[in-house]
DSSP file (Angstrom, degrees, kcal/mol; ACC not computed):
  #  RESIDUE AA STRUCTURE BP1 BP2  ACC     N-H-->O    O-->H-N    N-H-->O    O-->H-N    TCO  KAPPA ALPHA  PHI   PSI    X-CA   Y-CA   Z-CA
    1    1 A M     >        0   0    0      0, 0.0     4,-2.3     0, 0.0     5,-0.2   0.000 360.0 360.0 360.0 -45.0   73.6  -10.0  238.8
    2    2 A F  H  >  +     0   0    0      1,-0.2     4,-2.7     2,-0.2     5,-0.2   0.912 360.0  51.4 -62.5 -43.4   76.0  -12.8  237.7
    3    3 A T  H  > S+     0   0    0      1,-0.2     4,-1.5     2,-0.2    -1,-0.2   0.910 110.8  48.0 -62.2 -43.7   74.3  -15.4  239.9
    4    4 A L  H  > S+     0   0    0      1,-0.2     4,-1.1     2,-0.2    -1,-0.2   0.921 113.3  47.8 -63.3 -44.2   70.9  -14.5  238.5
    5    5 A Y  H  X S+     0   0    0     -4,-2.3     4,-1.0     1,-0.2     3,-0.4   0.899 109.1  53.3 -64.6 -40.9   72.2  -14.7  234.9
    6    6 A S  H  < S+     0   0    0     -4,-2.7    -1,-0.2     1,-0.2    -2,-0.2   0.811 106.2  53.6 -67.7 -28.0   73.9  -18.0  235.4
    7    7 A L  H  < S+     0   0    0     -4,-1.5    -1,-0.2     1,-0.2    -2,-0.2   0.794 111.8  45.0 -73.2 -28.0   70.7  -19.5  236.7
    8    8 A L  H  < S+     0   0    0     -4,-1.1    -2,-0.2    -3,-0.4    -1,-0.2   0.558  90.3 100.4 -92.5  -9.8   68.8  -18.5  233.6
    9    9 A T  S  < S-     0   0    0     -4,-1.0     3,-0.1    -3,-0.1     2,-0.0  -0.627  73.4-126.8 -79.5 129.3   71.5  -19.5  231.1
   10   10 A P        -     0   0    0      0, 0.0    -1,-0.1     0, 0.0    -2,-0.1  -0.311  30.5 -94.9 -71.7 159.8   70.7  -22.9  229.5
   11   11 A E        -     0   0    0      1,-0.1     0, 0.0     2,-0.1     0, 0.0  -0.310  45.7-101.4 -67.9 157.5   73.2  -25.7  229.5
   12   12 A S    >>  -     0   0    0      1,-0.1     4,-1.3    -3,-0.1     3,-0.5  -0.427  25.4-115.9 -77.7 156.7   75.5  -26.0  226.5
   13   13 A P  H 3> S+     0   0    0      0, 0.0     4,-1.9     0, 0.0     5,-0.1   0.852 115.2  60.5 -60.1 -33.7   74.8  -28.7  223.8
   14   14 A I  H 3> S+     0   0    0      1,-0.2     4,-2.4     2,-0.2     5,-0.2   0.863  98.6  57.5 -63.9 -35.2   78.1  -30.4  224.7
   15   15 A Y  H <> S+     0   0    0     -3,-0.5     4,-1.7     1,-0.2    -1,-0.2   0.925 108.2  46.0 -59.1 -44.9   76.8  -31.0  228.3
   16   16 A Y  H  X>S+     0   0    0     -4,-1.3     5,-2.0     2,-0.2     4,-1.0   0.833 109.8  54.5 -70.2 -31.8   73.8  -32.8  226.9
   17   17 A V  H ><5S+     0   0    0     -4,-1.9     3,-0.5     2,-0.2    -2,-0.2   0.938 109.6  47.2 -64.1 -45.9   76.0  -34.9  224.6
   18   18 A L  H 3<5S+     0   0    0     -4,-2.4    -2,-0.2     1,-0.2    -1,-0.2   0.833 114.0  47.4 -66.1 -32.3   78.2  -36.0  227.4
   19   19 A K  H 3<5S-     0   0    0     -4,-1.7    -1,-0.2    -5,-0.2    -2,-0.2   0.625 110.0-123.8 -82.5 -14.1   75.2  -36.9  229.5
   20   20 A G  T <<5 +     0   0    0     -4,-1.0     2,-1.1    -3,-0.5    -3,-0.2   0.709  62.2 143.0  79.4  21.0   73.5  -38.7  226.6
   21   21 A N     >< +     0   0    0     -5,-2.0     4,-1.7     1,-0.2    -1,-0.2  -0.738  18.3 171.0 -97.0  88.2   70.4  -36.7  226.7
   22   22 A E  H  > S+     0   0    0     -2,-1.1     4,-2.5     1,-0.2    -1,-0.2   0.823  72.8  56.7 -72.2 -31.7   69.5  -36.4  223.0
   23   23 A E  H  > S+     0   0    0      2,-0.2     4,-2.2     1,-0.2    -1,-0.2   0.939 109.9  44.7 -64.3 -45.9   66.1  -34.8  223.5
   24   24 A A  H  > S+     0   0    0      1,-0.2     4,-2.5     2,-0.2     5,-0.2   0.874 111.5  55.1 -65.7 -35.8   67.5  -31.9  225.5
   25   25 A L  H  X S+     0   0    0     -4,-1.7     4,-2.4     2,-0.2    -2,-0.2   0.933 108.6  47.2 -61.0 -46.5   70.3  -31.6  223.0
   26   26 A K  H  X S+     0   0    0     -4,-2.5     4,-2.1     1,-0.2    -2,-0.2   0.901 112.1  50.7 -62.2 -41.2   67.7  -31.2  220.2
   27   27 A N  H  X S+     0   0    0     -4,-2.2     4,-2.2     2,-0.2    -2,-0.2   0.921 111.4  46.6 -63.9 -44.3   65.7  -28.7  222.2
   28   28 A V  H  X S+     0   0    0     -4,-2.5     4,-2.0     1,-0.2    -2,-0.2   0.921 112.5  49.5 -66.2 -43.3   68.8  -26.5  222.9
   29   29 A L  H  <>S+     0   0    0     -4,-2.4     5,-3.3     1,-0.2     4,-0.4   0.872 110.8  50.3 -65.0 -35.0   70.0  -26.6  219.4
   30   30 A Q  H ><5S+     0   0    0     -4,-2.1     3,-0.8     3,-0.2    -1,-0.2   0.894 109.4  51.1 -68.0 -38.7   66.6  -25.6  218.1
   31   31 A E  H 3<5S+     0   0    0     -4,-2.2    -2,-0.2     1,-0.2    -1,-0.2   0.863 111.4  48.2 -64.4 -34.7   66.4  -22.7  220.6
   32   32 A L  T 3<5S-     0   0    0     -4,-2.0    -1,-0.2    -5,-0.2    -2,-0.2   0.513 116.5-115.7 -83.3  -4.2   69.8  -21.6  219.3
   33   33 A G  T < 5S+     0   0    0     -3,-0.8    -3,-0.2    -4,-0.4     3,-0.2   0.757  86.6 111.9  77.1  25.1   68.7  -21.9  215.7
   34   34 A R    > < +     0   0    0     -5,-3.3     3,-1.8    -6,-0.2    -4,-0.2  -0.219  21.1 135.8-123.0  42.5   71.2  -24.6  215.0
   35   35 A S  G >   +     0   0    0      1,-0.3     3,-1.1    -6,-0.2     4,-0.3   0.724  67.2  67.0 -65.7 -20.3   69.0  -27.6  214.4
   36   36 A R  G 3  S+     0   0    0      1,-0.2     4,-0.4    -3,-0.2     3,-0.4   0.691  90.5  65.1 -71.0 -17.4   71.1  -28.6  211.3
   37   37 A D  G <> S+     0   0    0     -3,-1.8     4,-2.5     1,-0.2    -1,-0.2   0.484  73.8  91.5 -84.8  -2.6   74.0  -29.4  213.7
   38   38 A I  H <> S+     0   0    0     -3,-1.1     4,-2.3     1,-0.2    -1,-0.2   0.928  88.9  45.0 -59.6 -47.4   72.3  -32.3  215.4
   39   39 A N  H  > S+     0   0    0     -3,-0.4     4,-2.3    -4,-0.3    -1,-0.2   0.889 112.3  52.1 -65.5 -39.1   73.7  -34.9  213.0
   40   40 A D  H  > S+     0   0    0     -4,-0.4     4,-2.0     2,-0.2    -1,-0.2   0.912 111.4  46.6 -63.0 -42.5   77.2  -33.4  213.1
   41   41 A I  H  X S+     0   0    0     -4,-2.5     4,-2.0     2,-0.2    -2,-0.2   0.903 111.8  50.4 -68.5 -40.9   77.3  -33.5  216.9
   42   42 A N  H  X S+     0   0    0     -4,-2.3     4,-1.9    -5,-0.2    -1,-0.2   0.895 111.1  48.8 -64.3 -39.4   75.9  -37.0  217.1
   43   43 A S  H  X S+     0   0    0     -4,-2.3     4,-2.3     2,-0.2    -1,-0.2   0.877 109.9  52.2 -68.4 -35.9   78.5  -38.2  214.5
   44   44 A S  H  X S+     0   0    0     -4,-2.0     4,-2.4     2,-0.2    -2,-0.2   0.880 107.6  52.7 -64.6 -37.3   81.3  -36.5  216.5
   45   45 A K  H  X S+     0   0    0     -4,-2.0     4,-2.3     2,-0.2    -2,-0.2   0.913 109.0  49.1 -64.0 -42.9   80.1  -38.2  219.6
   46   46 A K  H  X S+     0   0    0     -4,-1.9     4,-1.9     2,-0.2    -2,-0.2   0.913 111.7  49.0 -63.4 -43.0   80.3  -41.6  217.9
   47   47 A E  H  X S+     0   0    0     -4,-2.3     4,-2.4     1,-0.2    -2,-0.2   0.905 111.0  50.7 -62.1 -41.8   83.8  -40.8  216.7
   48   48 A F  H  X S+     0   0    0     -4,-2.4     4,-2.8     1,-0.2    -2,-0.2   0.901 108.6  51.2 -63.7 -41.3   84.9  -39.8  220.1
   49   49 A S  H  X S+     0   0    0     -4,-2.3     4,-2.2     2,-0.2    -1,-0.2   0.876 110.4  49.4 -66.8 -35.8   83.5  -43.0  221.7
   50   50 A I  H  X S+     0   0    0     -4,-1.9     4,-2.0     2,-0.2    -2,-0.2   0.930 114.2  44.8 -66.1 -45.3   85.4  -45.1  219.2
   51   51 A I  H  X S+     0   0    0     -4,-2.4     4,-2.3     1,-0.2    -2,-0.2   0.902 112.9  52.0 -64.4 -40.9   88.7  -43.2  219.8
   52   52 A S  H  X S+     0   0    0     -4,-2.8     4,-2.1     1,-0.2    -2,-0.2   0.900 108.5  50.4 -63.1 -42.1   88.0  -43.4  223.6
   53   53 A N  H  X S+     0   0    0     -4,-2.2     4,-1.7     2,-0.2    -1,-0.2   0.898 111.0  49.0 -64.3 -40.3   87.5  -47.2  223.5
   54   54 A K  H  X S+     0   0    0     -4,-2.0     4,-2.0     1,-0.2    -2,-0.2   0.904 110.1  51.6 -64.2 -41.0   90.8  -47.6  221.5
   55   55 A Q  H  X S+     0   0    0     -4,-2.3     4,-2.3     1,-0.2    -2,-0.2   0.879 106.5  54.3 -65.3 -37.6   92.6  -45.4  224.0
   56   56 A N  H  < S+     0   0    0     -4,-2.1    -1,-0.2     1,-0.2    -2,-0.2   0.898 108.4  48.9 -62.6 -40.6   91.3  -47.5  226.9
   57   57 A W  H  < S+     0   0    0     -4,-1.7    -1,-0.2     1,-0.2    -2,-0.2   0.885 110.4  50.9 -66.2 -38.0   92.6  -50.7  225.3
   58   58 A I  H  <        0   0    0     -4,-2.0    -2,-0.2     1,-0.3    -1,-0.2   0.911 360.0 360.0 -65.9 -41.9   96.0  -49.1  224.8
   59   59 A D     <        0   0    0     -4,-2.3    -1,-0.3    -5,-0.1    -2,-0.2   0.504 360.0 360.0 -64.9 360.0   96.2  -48.0  228.4
C-alpha cells in the first residue's frame, strides 16, 4: 500500500526549486492551490543562492 501511494504522490515544490524546474514548480503549486506562493519561493531561492555564494567564499 505504501509503495503504491508513494508512486502516486507528486514531488514537493522544494524539490523542483532545487532542480531549477520552474514550470513543474508552478504546476505543483497550482495543483495544491498555492499559486500565490510562486513569487515567495522564487525570492527565497535567490536569497539562498546569495547566502550560499558568500558561504563558499568564506570556506
